[in-house]
Backbone bond lengths (Angstrom), bond angles and torsions (degrees), N, CA, C in turn:
res aa  C-N    CA-C-N  psi(-1)  N-CA   C-N-CA  omega(-1)  CA-C   N-CA-C  phi
1 M - - - 1.434 - - 1.522 108.05 -
2 A 1.324 116.60 116.03 1.453 122.29 -179.55 1.518 110.57 -100.32
3 T 1.311 112.75 136.09 1.482 118.83 175.54 1.518 108.62 -99.51
4 T 1.310 114.01 154.65 1.496 117.20 -176.32 1.527 111.47 -105.85
5 T 1.316 118.97 -0.07 1.456 120.31 179.56 1.515 111.26 -77.61
6 E 1.320 114.76 160.14 1.497 118.78 177.87 1.511 111.78 -59.05
7 A 1.335 116.30 -43.33 1.463 120.40 179.90 1.503 111.36 -62.15
8 G 1.333 115.32 -38.36 1.476 122.06 -179.38 1.530 108.56 -65.48
9 R 1.319 117.63 -43.30 1.449 120.13 179.22 1.518 111.05 -63.22
10 R 1.323 117.55 -40.61 1.439 120.04 178.15 1.540 111.54 -63.10
11 M 1.340 115.25 -41.83 1.441 119.79 -179.91 1.567 110.69 -65.56
12 E 1.321 118.07 -38.68 1.469 121.69 177.89 1.531 109.54 -67.44
13 A 1.320 116.10 -31.94 1.462 118.83 -175.04 1.506 112.74 -76.58
14 V 1.308 118.51 -15.01 1.448 119.77 -176.55 1.504 113.38 -59.95
15 G 1.294 118.75 -39.51 1.487 120.35 179.39 1.480 114.60 -91.76
16 E 1.331 119.62 0.57 1.451 121.59 -175.68 1.529 111.49 -98.78
17 D 1.304 117.26 -139.94 1.441 122.22 -172.60 1.521 112.65 -92.98
18 I 1.333 114.11 69.07 1.439 117.77 178.26 1.528 112.06 -91.50
19 T 1.296 114.30 134.66 1.477 120.14 175.32 1.491 107.63 -123.94
20 G 1.313 116.91 136.69 1.441 121.15 177.23 1.509 114.22 75.26
21 A 1.320 117.72 29.72 1.476 120.04 -177.95 1.549 111.27 -77.14
22 H 1.300 118.08 -10.48 1.455 122.34 -178.52 1.505 110.07 -104.08
23 D 1.334 117.59 129.63 1.467 122.64 176.16 1.515 109.27 -82.90
24 E 1.303 118.62 127.76 1.461 121.26 -173.78 1.522 113.70 -70.93
25 T 1.327 117.86 -37.11 1.439 120.14 -177.70 1.508 112.06 -88.51
26 R 1.337 115.43 146.64 1.434 119.82 -179.06 1.529 110.27 -97.11
27 W 1.281 114.96 163.75 1.467 123.06 175.61 1.492 108.61 -61.49
28 A 1.324 119.53 140.06 1.431 122.86 -171.07 1.540 114.07 -58.28
29 L 1.317 118.54 -35.91 1.450 120.35 -176.67 1.512 114.59 -70.84
30 V 1.328 117.50 -15.50 1.460 120.56 -179.63 1.516 112.54 -103.44
31 T 1.335 116.82 12.54 1.464 118.50 176.71 1.492 113.26 -95.74
32 T 1.286 117.15 150.30 1.419 122.25 177.50 1.505 112.20 -65.02
33 E 1.342 115.58 -34.50 1.469 119.96 -178.58 1.505 110.30 -63.46
34 F 1.301 120.45 -36.50 1.453 122.19 -179.17 1.518 109.66 -64.69
35 W 1.326 116.85 -48.48 1.464 120.03 -177.54 1.530 111.29 -69.43
36 A 1.321 117.87 -33.86 1.473 121.28 174.13 1.545 110.18 -63.66
37 M 1.318 116.08 -39.05 1.471 119.30 177.44 1.511 111.30 -63.70
38 L 1.306 117.16 -44.51 1.480 119.45 -179.22 1.518 111.86 -66.92
39 I 1.331 117.75 -39.46 1.431 121.20 178.27 1.542 111.39 -66.30
40 G 1.345 114.68 -40.71 1.492 119.97 176.93 1.512 111.39 -61.57
41 I 1.310 115.83 -43.07 1.478 120.39 179.39 1.524 110.32 -63.95
42 A 1.328 117.39 -42.96 1.489 121.26 179.66 1.508 109.46 -64.64
43 V 1.323 118.80 -41.67 1.475 121.62 179.05 1.529 109.09 -62.49
44 L 1.322 118.26 -43.43 1.489 121.48 -178.52 1.534 109.59 -64.96
45 L 1.318 118.03 -40.70 1.470 119.50 178.91 1.496 111.70 -66.03
46 I 1.337 117.55 -41.39 1.454 120.56 179.20 1.568 109.35 -65.38
47 A 1.325 116.54 -42.53 1.457 120.36 -179.66 1.505 109.78 -64.40
48 A 1.308 119.15 -40.34 1.473 121.38 179.81 1.560 111.49 -67.24
49 A 1.333 115.62 -33.62 1.470 118.47 178.99 1.505 111.91 -75.75
50 A 1.314 118.66 -31.61 1.472 123.12 -174.87 1.521 114.31 -89.05
51 S 1.320 116.16 -24.86 1.480 120.61 -175.03 1.507 114.12 -98.93
52 D 1.321 115.55 142.06 1.482 118.69 175.17 1.535 111.46 -85.31
53 S 1.313 117.94 -25.78 1.459 120.05 -175.57 1.545 112.44 -90.76
54 F 1.342 116.64 -12.90 1.455 120.32 -179.10 1.521 108.00 -104.57
55 D 1.322 116.14 99.63 1.486 120.66 -171.34 1.495 113.49 -80.81
56 D 1.329 115.94 168.46 1.451 122.20 -176.65 1.536 113.02 -64.44
57 N 1.349 115.22 -40.96 1.489 118.40 -178.27 1.524 111.36 -60.58
58 R 1.325 117.53 -43.09 1.452 120.38 179.98 1.550 110.45 -67.76
59 A 1.304 117.91 -37.50 1.468 121.41 177.82 1.521 110.48 -63.19
60 W 1.325 119.26 -48.13 1.464 121.09 179.70 1.470 112.77 -67.07
61 T 1.353 117.07 -32.24 1.467 117.78 176.03 1.539 111.29 -67.06
62 L 1.322 115.96 -41.84 1.475 119.52 176.99 1.528 112.08 -64.86
63 I 1.332 118.06 -38.24 1.457 121.10 178.77 1.553 109.55 -65.81
64 T 1.329 115.78 -41.69 1.485 117.93 175.97 1.528 111.58 -61.90
65 I 1.287 117.91 -38.66 1.486 119.58 178.38 1.522 109.86 -66.41
66 I 1.353 118.29 -40.99 1.467 120.94 -179.43 1.525 109.22 -64.96
67 I 1.301 119.71 -42.89 1.436 122.07 179.07 1.501 111.69 -64.79
68 A 1.351 117.58 -43.26 1.496 121.25 179.08 1.523 110.58 -62.89
69 A 1.326 115.54 -39.02 1.477 120.06 179.08 1.528 110.67 -64.40
70 Y 1.367 117.23 -40.60 1.419 122.31 -179.85 1.530 109.56 -64.53
71 V 1.343 115.55 -49.92 1.481 118.90 -179.88 1.479 111.11 -58.44
72 L 1.321 118.48 -41.59 1.456 123.13 -178.92 1.529 109.97 -64.62
73 S 1.342 116.27 -41.83 1.485 120.48 -178.74 1.521 110.33 -66.66
74 R 1.360 118.07 -37.74 1.478 120.44 176.63 1.508 111.30 -68.14
75 G 1.320 116.77 -37.35 1.475 119.01 176.37 1.513 113.06 -63.70
76 I 1.326 115.70 -42.07 1.477 120.83 177.67 1.535 108.88 -63.55
77 A 1.346 117.25 -43.76 1.458 121.11 -178.58 1.530 111.93 -62.21
78 K 1.313 118.96 -36.32 1.427 122.55 -177.72 1.531 115.64 -92.99
79 A 1.344 115.12 -4.19 1.485 119.80 -173.79 1.510 113.57 -61.12
80 G 1.286 120.29 -40.70 1.451 121.03 -174.41 1.508 114.96 -101.11
81 T 1.301 119.14 10.73 1.425 119.78 -175.97 1.528 112.53 -103.38
82 G 1.299 114.31 138.56 1.468 118.77 172.56 1.498 108.51 -95.93
83 H 1.330 118.45 142.37 1.442 120.71 -173.42 1.528 110.60 -110.14
84 A 1.312 119.00 36.04 1.452 123.91 175.79 1.550 107.89 -74.66
85 P 1.312 118.33 137.63 1.438 117.16 -179.81 1.522 113.95 -65.06
86 F 1.338 117.05 -37.16 1.456 121.80 176.24 1.521 110.95 -142.55
87 L 1.290 114.26 143.06 1.484 119.99 174.42 1.521 107.53 -118.99
88 R 1.282 118.18 125.21 1.457 121.31 179.46 1.536 108.11 -118.38
89 R 1.319 115.00 114.33 1.449 122.08 -178.63 1.515 111.60 51.77
90 G 1.334 115.38 44.14 1.449 119.50 177.05 1.544 115.54 80.16
91 R 1.330 117.75 2.02 1.440 119.15 179.53 1.567 108.32 -119.60
92 R 1.320 116.59 149.17 1.422 118.64 175.94 1.511 112.40 -75.49
93 V 1.312 115.66 140.64 1.495 120.45 178.91 1.504 108.80 -94.26
């Protein structure tokens, strides 16, 4: 029994000739880089609060650099990926 709806075609395509059905990049909250960034920021804030020689301006500058590097790395990771749920013979379904 074949359905003619878009959802039906996608469901029929699951067992057939699907290429590229998996998205390479992961959601940001489940990446190690995200948690490393948060831990690094927390460590910098604690170090800035506890140290007399490590001032606030330097801490916020380093936090800004860490955040910018993270955003740049996520952009590079997602740059070459298509986010179509299914690709059938090179075309989006």
